KETOR-674104 format. One record per residue (C-alpha): residue in one letter; x, y, z. Coordinates in pm, 1 decimal. Each point is the difference from the previous one (the first is absolute). Layout:
BEGIN
PT lumro        x        y        z
PT     a        X        Y        Z
...
This chain:
BEGIN
PT lumro        x        y        z
PT     x    916.7   1802.2   -480.0
PT     x    209.4   -319.0     72.1
PT     x    -20.9     35.3    391.9
PT     x   -410.2     61.4    -70.7
PT     x     16.5   -341.0   -223.5
PT     x    230.5   -182.2    281.1
PT     x   -237.9    115.6    259.4
PT     x   -363.7    -88.4   -150.0
PT     x    245.3   -363.6    -59.6
PT     x     22.7    -68.1    313.8
PT     x   -308.5    124.2     69.6
PT     x   -173.5   -258.5   -217.2
PT     x    263.1   -256.1    129.3
PT     x   -166.8     79.7    341.4
PT     x   -295.8    -65.6   -133.9
PT     x     78.6   -345.3   -123.9
PT     x    153.4   -109.0    296.5
PT     x   -377.4     62.6    159.4
PT     x   -128.7   -202.6   -240.9
PT     x    248.7   -257.7     62.0
PT     x   -111.5      8.9    352.1
PT     x   -353.1    -21.7    -81.7
PT     x     63.2   -281.3   -233.4
PT     x    263.1   -194.7    166.5
PT     x    -24.9     13.2    351.5
PT     x   -382.9    180.3     82.5
PT     x   -175.8   -206.1   -241.7
PT     x   -286.0   -207.1    163.3
PT     x    -88.4    347.5    267.4
PT     x   -314.2    141.7     -8.0
PT     x    145.5    314.3    -86.7
PT     x    183.7   -132.7   -327.2
PT     x   -305.6   -220.4    -77.8
PT     x   -213.3    369.3    -29.9
PT     x    323.8    129.6   -201.1
PT     x     14.8   -248.5   -247.8
PT     x   -357.8    -96.2     12.7
PT     x     29.1   -315.1    174.1
PT     x   -322.9   -148.0     36.6
PT     x     49.4   -277.0    283.2
PT     x    325.2   -115.6    215.1
PT     x    -30.6   -303.4   -166.1
PT     x     -2.4    169.1   -355.7
PT     x    368.2    183.5    150.3
PT     x    126.7   -356.4     97.3
PT     x    -72.0   -136.8   -379.9
PT     x    206.3    336.3   -169.5
PT     x    240.7     18.2    272.5
PT     x    269.2   -173.2   -192.8
PT     x    -37.7    222.3   -329.7
PT     x    -60.7    304.7    264.4
PT     x    309.7    -98.9    136.4
PT     x    230.3    -53.8   -334.8
PT     x   -230.3    324.0   -122.5
PT     x    122.5    183.7    340.6
PT     x    419.3    -30.9    -73.6
PT     x    -60.9     40.4   -382.8
PT     x    -82.6    364.0    162.3
PT     x    333.2     18.0    239.0
PT     x    199.2   -106.4   -297.2
PT     x   -123.0    306.3   -212.6
PT     x     61.5    194.1    313.8
PT     x    375.0   -140.0     67.4
PT     x     45.7     34.8   -334.2
PT     x    -76.7    449.9      0.8
PT     x    125.6     21.9    378.4
PT     x    326.7   -162.7   -171.2
PT     x    -10.7    255.5   -259.6
PT     x    -37.1    282.8    194.2
PT     x    299.8    -78.8    270.7
PT     x    200.9    -81.4   -348.3
PT     x    -80.1    372.7   -104.5
PT     x     99.1    185.2    326.2
PT     x    365.3   -194.3     32.0
PT     x     18.7    144.2   -379.8
PT     x    -11.0   -350.1   -147.1
PT     x   -251.9    195.7   -218.4
PT     x    -39.6   -169.2   -406.1
PT     x    -85.4   -334.3    215.1
PT     x   -201.0    172.9    275.6
PT     x   -203.2    211.6   -205.3
PT     x    -87.2   -385.4   -215.5
PT     x    -87.5   -169.1    263.2
PT     x   -242.6    256.3    140.6
PT     x   -161.4     15.5   -370.9
PT     x    -32.3   -369.9     27.4
PT     x   -152.5    -57.0    339.2
PT     x   -234.5    294.1    -79.1
PT     x    -61.0    -65.5   -351.4
PT     x   -105.3   -356.8    105.0
PT     x   -221.8    122.3    294.2
PT     x   -195.7    221.9   -246.1
PT     x      4.0   -337.9   -297.4
PT     x   -162.4   -182.0    309.6
PT     x   -280.3    308.5     70.4
PT     x    -87.0    -12.1   -354.0
PT     x    -24.8   -364.5    -31.0
PT     x   -253.9    -23.0    323.9
PT     x   -239.1    308.6   -165.6
PT     x     36.9   -194.7   -318.8
PT     x    -72.6   -344.6     59.9
PT     x   -245.1    165.5    299.4
PT     x   -166.0    380.6    -67.6
PT     x   -204.0    -39.5    306.6
PT     x    377.7    -10.3    139.0
PT     x     88.0    383.7   -151.7
PT     x    -36.6    100.5    367.5
PT     x    277.2   -244.5    152.0
PT     x    201.1     65.5   -316.3
PT     x     27.5    371.2     41.7
PT     x    130.8    -63.9    339.4
PT     x    234.7   -240.6   -122.8
PT     x    143.4    189.5   -291.6
PT     x    -21.7    368.9     85.9
PT     x    297.3     63.2    200.2
PT     x    185.9   -254.4   -274.7
PT     x   -128.4    273.3   -289.6
PT     x    115.5    242.2    170.9
PT     x    342.8   -185.7    100.3
PT     x     77.0    -58.1   -375.3
PT     x   -120.7    335.7   -125.9
PT     x    215.8    222.6    263.1
PT     x    322.8   -256.8    -38.0
PT     x    -32.7     21.2   -398.9
PT     x    -52.8    374.7     30.4
PT     x    284.8     47.3    253.6
PT     x    264.7   -218.7   -223.9
PT     x   -131.4    177.4   -332.8
PT     x    111.6    344.4    152.3
PT     x    317.2   -153.4    163.1
């Protein structure tokens, strides 16, 4: 089950790298504005610095989880699993904050939080049964 958790953590990390690309690299593009519900290019330009920062937050969460996966693979299981839990746990927490702060963002929170939730559960089961 630990391997399932690591695969799910890597998938969650990949999704967060995708979010990073949208927020930090493609924020003002029409497709990205549509995804995030930004009405105009002028609004996107106004929010660009905040989106840039938020994108890097997502990248750092992804890197934390991926580093954890890599460390488990090379045999540093304790520190690796700790980083997997830290990265995916914070991804999940951010999804919860999103939906609690704005219930209309339930779909976005579910997209952001489902893979991390599954990763946390599978990793915990894997650790508990090892």
